[in-house]
N, C-alpha and C positions, 0 to 999 in steps of 0.2 A: 399695401400702401393706404394710408388714411390721413385725414386732416387733423392736426392737433387741436384740442378744444380750446386751449388758452395759450397766449403768447405766440412767439414766432420761433420756429426751430432754427438752430444755429447755422445749418447748411441745408436748406430745403431744396426740393426740386420744384420749380415753377412751371406749371403746364401752360398750354397755349391760352387758357382763360385767365391767367394771372393768379391761380390758386396755388398756395404752397402745400406741397405734400411731403410727408415724412414717413420713413419706414419704421414701424414699431413692431418688434419681435417678428421679423420676417420668417415665414414658414418655409424652411429649406426643402422639406419633403414635397412642397407644392411647386416651388420655384425651379428646382433642378430638372424634373421631368419636362416641364414646359419649355425651359431653355434648351434642353437637349433636342426636343422635337423641333423647335425653331431652327436650331443649328443644322439639323438633318435636312430640313426643307431648303435652307440656304445652300447647303452643299449640292443638292439636286439642281437648284436653279443656276448656281455658278457653273456646274458641270455642263448643263444644257447650253448656257451662254458661251462657254468655251468651244463646245462641239459645233455650234452654229457660227460663232464669231471668228474663229481661226480661219476656216475656209473662206469666209466672207472677206476678211482682211486681205488674204492672199489674192483673191479674185479682184478685189478693188485695186490693189497695187498693180496687178498685171493689166487690168483694163485701163488704168491711168497711164501706165507706160505706153500701151498701144495707142491710146488716144493722143498722147503727146507726139509720138512718132508720126501718126497719121496727120495731125494738124501741121507739123513742121514740114513734112514731105509734100503736102498738097497746098500749103499756104492758107489753110483754113484756120485762122487765128482763134476763132471761137472754140474750135476743138482743142487748141493748145491750152487755153485757159481752163477748159473742163478737165483736161488731163492733169494739169497741175493741181486742181482742186481734188481730184480723185486720189492722187498720190499723197497729198496732205492729209486727207481723211483717212487713208490707209495707215499713215504714220500714227495718227491719233488713236485709231482702233488698235494698233499693235501695242501702244502704251497702255490702253485700257485692258487688253487681254493679259498683258504682263502683270498688272496689278491684281487681277482676279486670280491668275494662276497661282500666285504666292499664298493665297488664303483659301483656296478652294478645297484643299485636301485635309485641312486640320480638323478632323471629326473625332479624334481619339482623346479629346479632353475629358477627364473624369471628375476633377475637382471643380467646385462652383467657381472659384477664382479663375481657373483656366478657361472655363466656358465663357465667363464675362469678358476676359481678355480677348478671346477669339471673336466674340460678338462685337466688341468695341472696334477691333481692327477691321473686321468685315464691314461694319457700318462706315468707317472712315474711308476704306477703299471704294465702297459703293458711291460715296459722295464725290470721290476723286473721279470715278468713271462718269458720273453724271456731269461733272464740270467739264471733262474732256468732250462729252457728248455735245454740250453747248458750244464748245469751240468748233467742233465738226459741223454742226448745223449753221453756225455763223459763217464759217468758211464756205460752205456749200451755197449759202444764200448770196454771199458777196461775189464769188467767182461765177455763179450762175447769172447774176445780173450783168456782170462785166461781159460774159460770153454772149448774152442776149443783145447787149448794146453793140458789140462788135459785129455780130451777124446782121443786125438791123442796119448798121452803117454801111457794111460792105455789100449786102445783097438785099434781103427782105426780112421783115420780122418773122419770128417763129409762128407756126400755126396755133400753138397753145400759149396762152398768155403766161408770162412768168409769175403773175400773181397767184396762179393755181399752185405752182411749186412752193411759193412762199407761204401760202395758206396751209399746205400739208406740213411744211417744216414748223410752222407756228403751232399747229395742233400737237405734233410730236414733242416740241419744246415745252408746251404746257404740261403734257404728261410727265416729262422729266422734272419739271419744276415741282409738281405735286408730289412726286416720288422723293425728291430731295427734301421737302419739308417733313414728310413722314420719316425718312431715314434719319434726319437731324434730330427729330423728336425722340426716336428710339435710341439714338446715340447718347443723348443727355440722360435718358432713363437708365441705360446700362452703366454709365459713369456714376450716376447718383447711387444706384444700388451697390456698385462696387465699393464706394466710399462708406455707405451705410453698414456694409458687412465686414469692413476692414477695421480692426482695432486701432484706436487713435495713435498708439505708439508705433504702428507699422505704416501709417499713412505718410506719404512723401509730401 
């Protein structure tokens, strides 16, 4: 990728600094091994996420169900709100795991166009998972505050301030935000490279 010396390319990729970049004679012998290596690393990360995430999703759902039952049977309404939050988070996690499952095993792509298609769909699914993560953190923060308010009203405030939990959630959300920016940038680069390598007559 390089910057054209004169004029503006008809379909440039604009990076985060506002500089237009255009592919000139892309070296496929360099692009393909690097893309293959990135796809392999993605497959390892997705597999690890599924191995860790699937049991976590099941455990969260079971814990949420138990917490709801415990709160309902004992009249501890703050437990009830926590249980609902856990079940909601488990549902969001299951949706995220389903998205990753569909693209986690596609490592047999051999043509560059197939690799780019796989890289694009993986980036899109990663952005979806991040968006679901924001929903989960938002739900956890909301139900956590509601549960804390109920407990403070019915008995006494919790020993640990809810601001601590919110601070932890905010730090994790910041990490997800930075990851989403990086992933969105990679997605645009993949799409641009695919357009640059596709003959004009074959572009949709």
